[in-house]
Every structure is written in C-alpha cells, then in structure tokens.
ChimeraX commands (.cxc) that place a marker at each C-alpha (Angstrom):
marker #1 position -30.92,-63.19,-61.11 radius 0.5
marker #1 position -27.94,-62.44,-63.05 radius 0.5
marker #1 position -29.75,-59.23,-64.47 radius 0.5
marker #1 position -30.53,-58.30,-61.10 radius 0.5
marker #1 position -27.18,-58.44,-59.53 radius 0.5
marker #1 position -26.13,-56.41,-62.39 radius 0.5
marker #1 position -27.96,-53.77,-61.26 radius 0.5
marker #1 position -27.13,-54.12,-57.71 radius 0.5
marker #1 position -23.62,-53.86,-59.02 radius 0.5
marker #1 position -24.41,-50.62,-61.09 radius 0.5
marker #1 position -25.68,-48.57,-57.96 radius 0.5
marker #1 position -22.61,-49.56,-56.11 radius 0.5
marker #1 position -20.80,-47.82,-58.31 radius 0.5
marker #1 position -21.49,-44.31,-56.43 radius 0.5
marker #1 position -18.04,-43.21,-54.67 radius 0.5
marker #1 position -18.30,-44.53,-50.51 radius 0.5
marker #1 position -17.57,-40.58,-49.83 radius 0.5
marker #1 position -21.15,-39.54,-52.17 radius 0.5
marker #1 position -22.53,-42.82,-50.23 radius 0.5
marker #1 position -21.46,-41.79,-47.17 radius 0.5
marker #1 position -22.30,-38.17,-48.20 radius 0.5
marker #1 position -26.24,-39.00,-48.62 radius 0.5
marker #1 position -26.19,-41.76,-45.38 radius 0.5
marker #1 position -25.42,-38.62,-43.16 radius 0.5
marker #1 position -28.82,-36.50,-44.83 radius 0.5
marker #1 position -30.56,-39.14,-44.02 radius 0.5
marker #1 position -29.99,-39.26,-40.37 radius 0.5
marker #1 position -30.16,-35.92,-40.35 radius 0.5
marker #1 position -33.68,-35.68,-41.32 radius 0.5
marker #1 position -34.36,-38.94,-39.07 radius 0.5
marker #1 position -31.88,-39.17,-36.32 radius 0.5
marker #1 position -31.74,-43.24,-36.98 radius 0.5
marker #1 position -32.08,-45.76,-39.82 radius 0.5
marker #1 position -31.82,-49.03,-40.41 radius 0.5
marker #1 position -29.38,-51.11,-42.50 radius 0.5
marker #1 position -32.35,-51.66,-44.91 radius 0.5
marker #1 position -34.19,-48.24,-44.45 radius 0.5
marker #1 position -30.08,-46.61,-45.73 radius 0.5
marker #1 position -29.86,-49.64,-48.30 radius 0.5
marker #1 position -33.57,-48.54,-49.95 radius 0.5
marker #1 position -33.00,-44.93,-49.59 radius 0.5
marker #1 position -29.47,-45.01,-51.33 radius 0.5
marker #1 position -29.87,-47.67,-53.61 radius 0.5
marker #1 position -26.91,-50.15,-52.89 radius 0.5
marker #1 position -26.40,-53.75,-51.74 radius 0.5
marker #1 position -26.88,-54.48,-47.86 radius 0.5
marker #1 position -22.81,-55.84,-47.70 radius 0.5
marker #1 position -22.01,-52.06,-48.99 radius 0.5
marker #1 position -24.08,-50.24,-46.35 radius 0.5
marker #1 position -22.97,-51.73,-43.89 radius 0.5
marker #1 position -19.21,-51.48,-45.37 radius 0.5
marker #1 position -19.85,-47.37,-45.07 radius 0.5
marker #1 position -21.43,-47.66,-41.49 radius 0.5
marker #1 position -18.75,-49.20,-40.04 radius 0.5
marker #1 position -16.24,-47.52,-41.65 radius 0.5
marker #1 position -18.03,-43.64,-40.60 radius 0.5
marker #1 position -18.64,-45.18,-36.88 radius 0.5
marker #1 position -14.75,-45.41,-37.03 radius 0.5
marker #1 position -14.71,-41.74,-37.95 radius 0.5
marker #1 position -16.47,-40.87,-35.24 radius 0.5
marker #1 position -19.64,-39.33,-37.67 radius 0.5
marker #1 position -22.60,-41.54,-36.45 radius 0.5
marker #1 position -23.09,-44.27,-34.18 radius 0.5
marker #1 position -23.65,-48.29,-35.14 radius 0.5
marker #1 position -26.81,-49.85,-33.45 radius 0.5
marker #1 position -28.46,-53.37,-33.99 radius 0.5
marker #1 position -29.36,-53.13,-36.97 radius 0.5
marker #1 position -28.56,-49.73,-38.44 radius 0.5
marker #1 position -26.91,-46.23,-36.89 radius 0.5
marker #1 position -28.03,-42.86,-35.38 radius 0.5
marker #1 position -26.27,-39.40,-35.02 radius 0.5
marker #1 position -24.34,-38.92,-31.73 radius 0.5
marker #1 position -25.20,-35.76,-31.66 radius 0.5
marker #1 position -26.40,-32.76,-34.04 radius 0.5
marker #1 position -23.38,-31.84,-35.15 radius 0.5
marker #1 position -22.75,-34.88,-36.86 radius 0.5
marker #1 position -25.71,-34.99,-38.86 radius 0.5
marker #1 position -24.17,-32.26,-41.12 radius 0.5
marker #1 position -20.44,-33.76,-41.13 radius 0.5
marker #1 position -18.50,-35.68,-44.14 radius 0.5
marker #1 position -16.68,-38.40,-44.47 radius 0.5
marker #1 position -13.10,-37.49,-44.12 radius 0.5
marker #1 position -11.99,-38.82,-47.07 radius 0.5
marker #1 position -14.50,-36.24,-48.74 radius 0.5
marker #1 position -13.23,-33.69,-47.91 radius 0.5
marker #1 position -9.41,-34.16,-48.33 radius 0.5
marker #1 position -8.96,-32.22,-51.78 radius 0.5
marker #1 position -10.92,-29.49,-50.82 radius 0.5
marker #1 position -9.25,-28.82,-47.45 radius 0.5
marker #1 position -6.82,-26.33,-48.85 radius 0.5
marker #1 position -9.78,-23.87,-49.40 radius 0.5
marker #1 position -11.36,-23.62,-46.64 radius 0.5
marker #1 position -10.18,-22.79,-42.81 radius 0.5
marker #1 position -8.55,-25.47,-41.60 radius 0.5
marker #1 position -9.78,-25.32,-38.14 radius 0.5
marker #1 position -13.94,-25.33,-39.03 radius 0.5
marker #1 position -14.91,-29.56,-38.98 radius 0.5
marker #1 position -16.13,-30.78,-42.42 radius 0.5
marker #1 position -19.26,-31.03,-40.92 radius 0.5
marker #1 position -19.20,-27.32,-39.89 radius 0.5
marker #1 position -18.45,-26.52,-43.37 radius 0.5
marker #1 position -21.26,-28.55,-44.74 radius 0.5
marker #1 position -23.83,-27.42,-42.61 radius 0.5
marker #1 position -22.83,-23.50,-43.51 radius 0.5
marker #1 position -22.51,-23.88,-46.83 radius 0.5
marker #1 position -26.29,-25.67,-46.99 radius 0.5
marker #1 position -27.07,-22.34,-44.77 radius 0.5
marker #1 position -25.63,-19.68,-47.00 radius 0.5
marker #1 position -26.87,-21.97,-50.17 radius 0.5
marker #1 position -30.98,-21.43,-48.70 radius 0.5
marker #1 position -29.70,-17.76,-48.40 radius 0.5
marker #1 position -29.31,-17.32,-52.04 radius 0.5
marker #1 position -32.16,-19.27,-53.28 radius 0.5
marker #1 position -34.42,-16.70,-50.26 radius 0.5
marker #1 position -33.44,-13.43,-52.59 radius 0.5
marker #1 position -34.88,-15.51,-55.47 radius 0.5
marker #1 position -38.78,-15.45,-53.88 radius 0.5
marker #1 position -41.43,-12.11,-53.97 radius 0.5
marker #1 position -44.64,-11.98,-52.29 radius 0.5
marker #1 position -47.04,-13.79,-53.25 radius 0.5
marker #1 position -45.40,-16.65,-55.27 radius 0.5
marker #1 position -46.56,-20.42,-54.47 radius 0.5
marker #1 position -43.48,-22.31,-54.36 radius 0.5
marker #1 position -42.67,-26.62,-54.29 radius 0.5
marker #1 position -40.07,-27.60,-51.80 radius 0.5
marker #1 position -38.84,-30.93,-52.67 radius 0.5
marker #1 position -37.27,-33.53,-50.15 radius 0.5
marker #1 position -33.88,-32.19,-49.20 radius 0.5
marker #1 position -31.47,-30.74,-46.01 radius 0.5
marker #1 position -30.74,-27.66,-48.28 radius 0.5
marker #1 position -34.10,-27.22,-49.06 radius 0.5
marker #1 position -35.15,-27.36,-45.87 radius 0.5
marker #1 position -32.37,-24.71,-44.60 radius 0.5
marker #1 position -34.71,-22.70,-47.17 radius 0.5
marker #1 position -37.76,-23.20,-45.61 radius 0.5
marker #1 position -36.08,-21.85,-42.62 radius 0.5
marker #1 position -35.77,-18.82,-43.97 radius 0.5
marker #1 position -38.98,-18.28,-45.42 radius 0.5
marker #1 position -40.38,-19.04,-41.71 radius 0.5
marker #1 position -38.42,-15.41,-40.62 radius 0.5
marker #1 position -38.82,-13.77,-43.44 radius 0.5
marker #1 position -41.77,-11.67,-43.87 radius 0.5
marker #1 position -42.73,-12.76,-47.47 radius 0.5
marker #1 position -46.01,-14.57,-47.98 radius 0.5
marker #1 position -45.84,-17.38,-49.74 radius 0.5
marker #1 position -47.32,-21.07,-50.82 radius 0.5
marker #1 position -46.01,-23.49,-50.00 radius 0.5
marker #1 position -46.48,-26.89,-51.15 radius 0.5
marker #1 position -44.60,-29.69,-50.17 radius 0.5
marker #1 position -44.13,-33.45,-50.23 radius 0.5
marker #1 position -41.90,-33.69,-46.94 radius 0.5
marker #1 position -43.38,-33.39,-43.39 radius 0.5
marker #1 position -40.15,-31.98,-42.02 radius 0.5
marker #1 position -40.60,-29.33,-44.12 radius 0.5
marker #1 position -44.00,-28.78,-43.77 radius 0.5
marker #1 position -44.09,-29.34,-39.74 radius 0.5
marker #1 position -41.22,-26.15,-39.88 radius 0.5
marker #1 position -43.88,-24.31,-42.28 radius 0.5
marker #1 position -46.91,-25.04,-40.12 radius 0.5
marker #1 position -47.01,-22.00,-37.41 radius 0.5
marker #1 position -45.73,-19.61,-40.50 radius 0.5
marker #1 position -48.41,-16.79,-40.43 radius 0.5
marker #1 position -46.93,-15.79,-43.93 radius 0.5
marker #1 position -47.33,-19.34,-45.46 radius 0.5
marker #1 position -50.08,-21.08,-46.68 radius 0.5
marker #1 position -49.09,-24.62,-46.33 radius 0.5
marker #1 position -50.61,-27.67,-48.58 radius 0.5
marker #1 position -49.33,-31.40,-48.37 radius 0.5
marker #1 position -50.86,-32.46,-51.63 radius 0.5
marker #1 position -50.79,-36.24,-50.08 radius 0.5
marker #1 position -49.25,-39.64,-50.50 radius 0.5
marker #1 position -48.32,-42.47,-49.19 radius 0.5
marker #1 position -45.27,-42.19,-46.55 radius 0.5
marker #1 position -42.02,-43.95,-48.25 radius 0.5
marker #1 position -40.76,-46.04,-45.70 radius 0.5
marker #1 position -37.52,-44.66,-44.21 radius 0.5
marker #1 position -38.48,-41.11,-44.79 radius 0.5
marker #1 position -40.58,-38.37,-44.08 radius 0.5
marker #1 position -42.00,-38.29,-47.53 radius 0.5
marker #1 position -44.69,-38.59,-49.03 radius 0.5
marker #1 position -44.76,-39.88,-53.02 radius 0.5
marker #1 position -47.50,-41.34,-55.56 radius 0.5
marker #1 position -51.36,-40.41,-55.66 radius 0.5
marker #1 position -53.18,-38.57,-54.69 radius 0.5
marker #1 position -50.38,-36.03,-54.23 radius 0.5
marker #1 position -48.64,-37.29,-58.10 radius 0.5
marker #1 position -52.20,-36.10,-59.15 radius 0.5
marker #1 position -52.29,-32.84,-58.01 radius 0.5
marker #1 position -48.62,-32.23,-58.81 radius 0.5
marker #1 position -49.61,-32.87,-62.27 radius 0.5
marker #1 position -52.51,-29.99,-62.18 radius 0.5
marker #1 position -49.49,-27.60,-60.42 radius 0.5
marker #1 position -48.07,-24.49,-62.38 radius 0.5
marker #1 position -46.61,-23.01,-59.40 radius 0.5
marker #1 position -44.15,-20.17,-59.63 radius 0.5
marker #1 position -40.79,-22.09,-58.40 radius 0.5
marker #1 position -39.13,-25.09,-57.28 radius 0.5
marker #1 position -36.79,-25.52,-54.91 radius 0.5
marker #1 position -35.27,-29.05,-55.99 radius 0.5
marker #1 position -32.55,-31.06,-53.65 radius 0.5
marker #1 position -30.10,-33.38,-55.10 radius 0.5
marker #1 position -27.96,-36.26,-54.26 radius 0.5
marker #1 position -25.44,-36.18,-56.84 radius 0.5
marker #1 position -24.41,-34.67,-59.92 radius 0.5
marker #1 position -21.96,-35.56,-62.75 radius 0.5
marker #1 position -21.01,-34.73,-66.51 radius 0.5
marker #1 position -23.81,-32.07,-66.10 radius 0.5
marker #1 position -26.09,-34.39,-65.44 radius 0.5
marker #1 position -28.41,-34.53,-61.82 radius 0.5
marker #1 position -28.59,-38.39,-61.10 radius 0.5
marker #1 position -29.96,-40.50,-58.23 radius 0.5
marker #1 position -30.26,-43.57,-56.76 radius 0.5
marker #1 position -33.34,-44.67,-56.89 radius 0.5
marker #1 position -35.76,-44.45,-60.00 radius 0.5
marker #1 position -39.03,-43.15,-57.98 radius 0.5
marker #1 position -36.87,-40.28,-56.27 radius 0.5
marker #1 position -36.01,-39.76,-59.96 radius 0.5
marker #1 position -38.88,-39.94,-61.66 radius 0.5
marker #1 position -40.68,-37.55,-58.71 radius 0.5
marker #1 position -37.95,-34.89,-58.97 radius 0.5
marker #1 position -38.63,-34.56,-62.67 radius 0.5
marker #1 position -42.63,-34.32,-62.03 radius 0.5
marker #1 position -42.03,-31.77,-59.54 radius 0.5
marker #1 position -39.64,-30.06,-61.86 radius 0.5
marker #1 position -42.72,-30.13,-64.50 radius 0.5
marker #1 position -45.03,-28.25,-61.89 radius 0.5
marker #1 position -42.87,-25.08,-61.92 radius 0.5
marker #1 position -42.67,-22.37,-64.09 radius 0.5
marker #1 position -39.04,-21.60,-62.49 radius 0.5
marker #1 position -37.04,-24.31,-61.21 radius 0.5
marker #1 position -33.63,-23.34,-59.10 radius 0.5
marker #1 position -31.72,-26.46,-57.89 radius 0.5
marker #1 position -29.98,-26.55,-54.64 radius 0.5
marker #1 position -26.90,-28.60,-54.48 radius 0.5
marker #1 position -23.72,-28.53,-51.97 radius 0.5
marker #1 position -20.39,-28.58,-53.29 radius 0.5
marker #1 position -19.94,-32.15,-52.17 radius 0.5
marker #1 position -21.96,-33.79,-54.59 radius 0.5
marker #1 position -20.34,-33.05,-57.47 radius 0.5
marker #1 position -18.46,-35.71,-59.24 radius 0.5
marker #1 position -18.22,-39.77,-59.53 radius 0.5
marker #1 position -20.89,-41.95,-61.54 radius 0.5
marker #1 position -24.58,-41.83,-60.70 radius 0.5
marker #1 position -27.37,-44.39,-61.42 radius 0.5
marker #1 position -30.58,-43.33,-62.32 radius 0.5
marker #1 position -30.66,-39.79,-64.65 radius 0.5
marker #1 position -33.05,-36.90,-63.12 radius 0.5
marker #1 position -32.37,-34.16,-65.38 radius 0.5
marker #1 position -30.05,-32.19,-67.56 radius 0.5
marker #1 position -28.76,-29.59,-64.91 radius 0.5
marker #1 position -29.65,-27.13,-68.04 radius 0.5
marker #1 position -33.17,-27.72,-67.88 radius 0.5
marker #1 position -33.05,-25.36,-64.38 radius 0.5
marker #1 position -33.84,-22.53,-64.40 radius 0.5
marker #1 position -30.98,-21.39,-61.75 radius 0.5
marker #1 position -28.13,-24.10,-60.23 radius 0.5
marker #1 position -27.25,-23.18,-57.46 radius 0.5
marker #1 position -24.04,-24.61,-54.74 radius 0.5
marker #1 position -21.20,-22.98,-52.73 radius 0.5
marker #1 position -17.74,-22.05,-53.70 radius 0.5
marker #1 position -16.19,-25.36,-52.88 radius 0.5
marker #1 position -16.55,-26.55,-56.21 radius 0.5
marker #1 position -13.75,-27.97,-57.17 radius 0.5
marker #1 position -12.04,-25.63,-60.77 radius 0.5
marker #1 position -12.65,-28.17,-63.07 radius 0.5
marker #1 position -16.54,-28.71,-62.09 radius 0.5
marker #1 position -17.06,-25.05,-62.08 radius 0.5
marker #1 position -15.56,-24.46,-65.57 radius 0.5
marker #1 position -17.19,-27.72,-67.30 radius 0.5
marker #1 position -20.70,-26.06,-66.12 radius 0.5
marker #1 position -20.54,-22.96,-67.27 radius 0.5
marker #1 position -18.80,-24.64,-70.83 radius 0.5
marker #1 position -22.53,-26.21,-70.96 radius 0.5
marker #1 position -24.41,-22.69,-70.05 radius 0.5
marker #1 position -25.54,-23.77,-66.78 radius 0.5
marker #1 position -26.78,-20.78,-65.15 radius 0.5
marker #1 position -24.59,-21.13,-62.57 radius 0.5
marker #1 position -24.50,-19.01,-58.59 radius 0.5
marker #1 position -22.08,-19.35,-56.11 radius 0.5
marker #1 position -22.50,-19.03,-52.62 radius 0.5
marker #1 position -20.05,-16.53,-50.69 radius 0.5
marker #1 position -17.29,-18.56,-48.92 radius 0.5
marker #1 position -17.96,-20.12,-46.13 radius 0.5
marker #1 position -15.73,-18.59,-43.38 radius 0.5
marker link #1:1,2 radius 0.2
marker link #1:2,3 radius 0.2
marker link #1:3,4 radius 0.2
marker link #1:4,5 radius 0.2
marker link #1:5,6 radius 0.2
marker link #1:6,7 radius 0.2
marker link #1:7,8 radius 0.2
marker link #1:8,9 radius 0.2
marker link #1:9,10 radius 0.2
marker link #1:10,11 radius 0.2
marker link #1:11,12 radius 0.2
marker link #1:12,13 radius 0.2
marker link #1:13,14 radius 0.2
marker link #1:14,15 radius 0.2
marker link #1:15,16 radius 0.2
marker link #1:16,17 radius 0.2
marker link #1:17,18 radius 0.2
marker link #1:18,19 radius 0.2
marker link #1:19,20 radius 0.2
marker link #1:20,21 radius 0.2
marker link #1:21,22 radius 0.2
marker link #1:22,23 radius 0.2
marker link #1:23,24 radius 0.2
marker link #1:24,25 radius 0.2
marker link #1:25,26 radius 0.2
marker link #1:26,27 radius 0.2
marker link #1:27,28 radius 0.2
marker link #1:28,29 radius 0.2
marker link #1:29,30 radius 0.2
marker link #1:30,31 radius 0.2
marker link #1:31,32 radius 0.2
marker link #1:32,33 radius 0.2
marker link #1:33,34 radius 0.2
marker link #1:34,35 radius 0.2
marker link #1:35,36 radius 0.2
marker link #1:36,37 radius 0.2
marker link #1:37,38 radius 0.2
marker link #1:38,39 radius 0.2
marker link #1:39,40 radius 0.2
marker link #1:40,41 radius 0.2
marker link #1:41,42 radius 0.2
marker link #1:42,43 radius 0.2
marker link #1:43,44 radius 0.2
marker link #1:44,45 radius 0.2
marker link #1:45,46 radius 0.2
marker link #1:46,47 radius 0.2
marker link #1:47,48 radius 0.2
marker link #1:48,49 radius 0.2
marker link #1:49,50 radius 0.2
marker link #1:50,51 radius 0.2
marker link #1:51,52 radius 0.2
marker link #1:52,53 radius 0.2
marker link #1:53,54 radius 0.2
marker link #1:54,55 radius 0.2
marker link #1:55,56 radius 0.2
marker link #1:56,57 radius 0.2
marker link #1:57,58 radius 0.2
marker link #1:58,59 radius 0.2
marker link #1:59,60 radius 0.2
marker link #1:60,61 radius 0.2
marker link #1:61,62 radius 0.2
marker link #1:62,63 radius 0.2
marker link #1:63,64 radius 0.2
marker link #1:64,65 radius 0.2
marker link #1:65,66 radius 0.2
marker link #1:66,67 radius 0.2
marker link #1:67,68 radius 0.2
marker link #1:68,69 radius 0.2
marker link #1:69,70 radius 0.2
marker link #1:70,71 radius 0.2
marker link #1:71,72 radius 0.2
marker link #1:72,73 radius 0.2
marker link #1:73,74 radius 0.2
marker link #1:74,75 radius 0.2
marker link #1:75,76 radius 0.2
marker link #1:76,77 radius 0.2
marker link #1:77,78 radius 0.2
marker link #1:78,79 radius 0.2
marker link #1:79,80 radius 0.2
marker link #1:80,81 radius 0.2
marker link #1:81,82 radius 0.2
marker link #1:82,83 radius 0.2
marker link #1:83,84 radius 0.2
marker link #1:84,85 radius 0.2
marker link #1:85,86 radius 0.2
marker link #1:86,87 radius 0.2
marker link #1:87,88 radius 0.2
marker link #1:88,89 radius 0.2
marker link #1:89,90 radius 0.2
marker link #1:90,91 radius 0.2
marker link #1:91,92 radius 0.2
marker link #1:92,93 radius 0.2
marker link #1:93,94 radius 0.2
marker link #1:94,95 radius 0.2
marker link #1:95,96 radius 0.2
marker link #1:96,97 radius 0.2
marker link #1:97,98 radius 0.2
marker link #1:98,99 radius 0.2
marker link #1:99,100 radius 0.2
marker link #1:100,101 radius 0.2
marker link #1:101,102 radius 0.2
marker link #1:102,103 radius 0.2
marker link #1:103,104 radius 0.2
marker link #1:104,105 radius 0.2
marker link #1:105,106 radius 0.2
marker link #1:106,107 radius 0.2
marker link #1:107,108 radius 0.2
marker link #1:108,109 radius 0.2
marker link #1:109,110 radius 0.2
marker link #1:110,111 radius 0.2
marker link #1:111,112 radius 0.2
marker link #1:112,113 radius 0.2
marker link #1:113,114 radius 0.2
marker link #1:114,115 radius 0.2
marker link #1:115,116 radius 0.2
marker link #1:116,117 radius 0.2
marker link #1:117,118 radius 0.2
marker link #1:118,119 radius 0.2
marker link #1:119,120 radius 0.2
marker link #1:120,121 radius 0.2
marker link #1:121,122 radius 0.2
marker link #1:122,123 radius 0.2
marker link #1:123,124 radius 0.2
marker link #1:124,125 radius 0.2
marker link #1:125,126 radius 0.2
marker link #1:126,127 radius 0.2
marker link #1:127,128 radius 0.2
marker link #1:128,129 radius 0.2
marker link #1:129,130 radius 0.2
marker link #1:130,131 radius 0.2
marker link #1:131,132 radius 0.2
marker link #1:132,133 radius 0.2
marker link #1:133,134 radius 0.2
marker link #1:134,135 radius 0.2
marker link #1:135,136 radius 0.2
marker link #1:136,137 radius 0.2
marker link #1:137,138 radius 0.2
marker link #1:138,139 radius 0.2
marker link #1:139,140 radius 0.2
marker link #1:140,141 radius 0.2
marker link #1:141,142 radius 0.2
marker link #1:142,143 radius 0.2
marker link #1:143,144 radius 0.2
marker link #1:144,145 radius 0.2
marker link #1:145,146 radius 0.2
marker link #1:146,147 radius 0.2
marker link #1:147,148 radius 0.2
marker link #1:148,149 radius 0.2
marker link #1:149,150 radius 0.2
marker link #1:150,151 radius 0.2
marker link #1:151,152 radius 0.2
marker link #1:152,153 radius 0.2
marker link #1:153,154 radius 0.2
marker link #1:154,155 radius 0.2
marker link #1:155,156 radius 0.2
marker link #1:156,157 radius 0.2
marker link #1:157,158 radius 0.2
marker link #1:158,159 radius 0.2
marker link #1:159,160 radius 0.2
marker link #1:160,161 radius 0.2
marker link #1:161,162 radius 0.2
marker link #1:162,163 radius 0.2
marker link #1:163,164 radius 0.2
marker link #1:164,165 radius 0.2
marker link #1:165,166 radius 0.2
marker link #1:166,167 radius 0.2
marker link #1:167,168 radius 0.2
marker link #1:168,169 radius 0.2
marker link #1:169,170 radius 0.2
marker link #1:170,171 radius 0.2
marker link #1:171,172 radius 0.2
marker link #1:172,173 radius 0.2
marker link #1:173,174 radius 0.2
marker link #1:174,175 radius 0.2
marker link #1:175,176 radius 0.2
marker link #1:176,177 radius 0.2
marker link #1:177,178 radius 0.2
marker link #1:178,179 radius 0.2
marker link #1:179,180 radius 0.2
marker link #1:180,181 radius 0.2
marker link #1:181,182 radius 0.2
marker link #1:182,183 radius 0.2
marker link #1:183,184 radius 0.2
marker link #1:184,185 radius 0.2
marker link #1:185,186 radius 0.2
marker link #1:186,187 radius 0.2
marker link #1:187,188 radius 0.2
marker link #1:188,189 radius 0.2
marker link #1:189,190 radius 0.2
marker link #1:190,191 radius 0.2
marker link #1:191,192 radius 0.2
marker link #1:192,193 radius 0.2
marker link #1:193,194 radius 0.2
marker link #1:194,195 radius 0.2
marker link #1:195,196 radius 0.2
marker link #1:196,197 radius 0.2
marker link #1:197,198 radius 0.2
marker link #1:198,199 radius 0.2
marker link #1:199,200 radius 0.2
marker link #1:200,201 radius 0.2
marker link #1:201,202 radius 0.2
marker link #1:202,203 radius 0.2
marker link #1:203,204 radius 0.2
marker link #1:204,205 radius 0.2
marker link #1:205,206 radius 0.2
marker link #1:206,207 radius 0.2
marker link #1:207,208 radius 0.2
marker link #1:208,209 radius 0.2
marker link #1:209,210 radius 0.2
marker link #1:210,211 radius 0.2
marker link #1:211,212 radius 0.2
marker link #1:212,213 radius 0.2
marker link #1:213,214 radius 0.2
marker link #1:214,215 radius 0.2
marker link #1:215,216 radius 0.2
marker link #1:216,217 radius 0.2
marker link #1:217,218 radius 0.2
marker link #1:218,219 radius 0.2
marker link #1:219,220 radius 0.2
marker link #1:220,221 radius 0.2
marker link #1:221,222 radius 0.2
marker link #1:222,223 radius 0.2
marker link #1:223,224 radius 0.2
marker link #1:224,225 radius 0.2
marker link #1:225,226 radius 0.2
marker link #1:226,227 radius 0.2
marker link #1:227,228 radius 0.2
marker link #1:228,229 radius 0.2
marker link #1:229,230 radius 0.2
marker link #1:230,231 radius 0.2
marker link #1:231,232 radius 0.2
marker link #1:232,233 radius 0.2
marker link #1:233,234 radius 0.2
marker link #1:234,235 radius 0.2
marker link #1:235,236 radius 0.2
marker link #1:236,237 radius 0.2
marker link #1:237,238 radius 0.2
marker link #1:238,239 radius 0.2
marker link #1:239,240 radius 0.2
marker link #1:240,241 radius 0.2
marker link #1:241,242 radius 0.2
marker link #1:242,243 radius 0.2
marker link #1:243,244 radius 0.2
marker link #1:244,245 radius 0.2
marker link #1:245,246 radius 0.2
marker link #1:246,247 radius 0.2
marker link #1:247,248 radius 0.2
marker link #1:248,249 radius 0.2
marker link #1:249,250 radius 0.2
marker link #1:250,251 radius 0.2
marker link #1:251,252 radius 0.2
marker link #1:252,253 radius 0.2
marker link #1:253,254 radius 0.2
marker link #1:254,255 radius 0.2
marker link #1:255,256 radius 0.2
marker link #1:256,257 radius 0.2
marker link #1:257,258 radius 0.2
marker link #1:258,259 radius 0.2
marker link #1:259,260 radius 0.2
marker link #1:260,261 radius 0.2
marker link #1:261,262 radius 0.2
marker link #1:262,263 radius 0.2
marker link #1:263,264 radius 0.2
marker link #1:264,265 radius 0.2
marker link #1:265,266 radius 0.2
marker link #1:266,267 radius 0.2
marker link #1:267,268 radius 0.2
marker link #1:268,269 radius 0.2
marker link #1:269,270 radius 0.2
marker link #1:270,271 radius 0.2
marker link #1:271,272 radius 0.2
marker link #1:272,273 radius 0.2
marker link #1:273,274 radius 0.2
marker link #1:274,275 radius 0.2
marker link #1:275,276 radius 0.2
marker link #1:276,277 radius 0.2
marker link #1:277,278 radius 0.2
marker link #1:278,279 radius 0.2
marker link #1:279,280 radius 0.2
marker link #1:280,281 radius 0.2
marker link #1:281,282 radius 0.2
marker link #1:282,283 radius 0.2
marker link #1:283,284 radius 0.2
view
C-alpha cells in the first residue's frame, strides 16, 4: 500500500496548470468525461482531479456534471487555465482569450507540420489534438498519402478524403479515449517503416518528453520506432514542470515544432541541447 501511495504522489507532482491543460485536451477530444476517465488519462488521484475540475468550473472553463465534467461550448475545449497564461500574457494580444490563443497556436503548428509532407508519404498520426489539426489540413490539401492512425477521431477526419489511403491497425479501445492500443495494432506498428510520424505531447521538461501514463509513454515510443522521421508537435504551454514517465529525449526527434509562446529560457535550453527546433509564427 505504501508503495502505491508513493506512486500516486509522484503522479500528482504535475503542475496544476499542466493537469488542467490536459483535462481540456481530453474534453476537446470527447466533449465529456467522468472523474474516473480523467484520473486514468492523467494518472492523478481522484481528489486531485476533482479539485482541478472545481477550480476550472469556477473559471468558466468547463461545466461540472455528476461524477465528471463537460465542455460548456466548443471554444472552451481550446481554453487554458488562467494561471497557465499569466506569465505569457504580455507576449500575446490582450484582446484574445487564452483559449483562442491556444487554438490558433495548435493550428499554426499544424501548418508548419504539413509542409514536411510530400506526395506518396506514409504518415503515422499519433493520438493528439495538435496532430488532429494536421489531419484536417491533409484533407483540404492535394497531398496523396498513406495515413496510419490509432485514433478514431483522426480516422474519421481522414476517412472521406479521396487523396488519403487510411489504415487503422486495430487493437482495444482504451476506456475514456478514442485511441486503440495493444495487439494486433502493436504487432503491425513493429513491422512498419513509415516515412514520417507526427507525435503529440502531454508534457516536456529539461529536454525530455514525458507522459502521465506508462502505457501512453510506451505506445509513443513504439510509434517513434515505426518511422524514419519523427516530428514532435507540442504547444508552448506544455513545457516545464515535472513529468511522471519518460517517453524520449527530445534529441531523438528529427524535429520539434512548437509556437513562439515558448519562454526564452526554455528556448535557449532546448537549443543548447542540440534539439532541432522550429517555431510557428506568432499568433495574431
């Protein structure tokens, strides 16, 4: 029991702003979630997630429901907690809500990412709201690609695109998510040699990509090993603070694409580590 409690405490070391950021990503993906689902996705205790939801509801970022939470409207799904944006607010237009800023940042990152694709590429799409924005751009482009994804929402976006050959490797749907994991999908990915993999992120700190769940971290590593070029798509709000489980050193990515909200100290640290970093244009 003591060992389990210790593990819970480590998980809860994620900064409140980081947890709340990820909660909103989950709600943006599926509109509503139970306390159990959020606790499982984030890897934090029920009491910690409950406090986050209460605080976020007070700020108008979501609506509390019996045993969980839901989005108030579509814009709320892109919102960020106020405390997350305090230090960065000076670099953004004060008339733009934090939620709009994050939504636009994700789209700007996606615009950079799609320029890395060429006709005929085979592309892995990780389960991520920023990667999802790349999928939207692929649909409106004329790029002919083979798309491989383990995310139902991303597959739904790509399914009707005449320029996309869609492959869903299969597996078991993870509770509270639109993501498939396990065999036969994992077997398929281990045999795959795709051209590019777009990987999403929950958190990065000290040049390391981290996740709150061991299973998610392991799956991201599997996707990375299944492509010749790996590109991390991560908005600037996901940098900083401790992480529970290491996914990979950022130097292992062919490229890391983020936005100009990245703090100067963080930017300098990443460049010093020799990480191939690209910044999306400022959000106007």
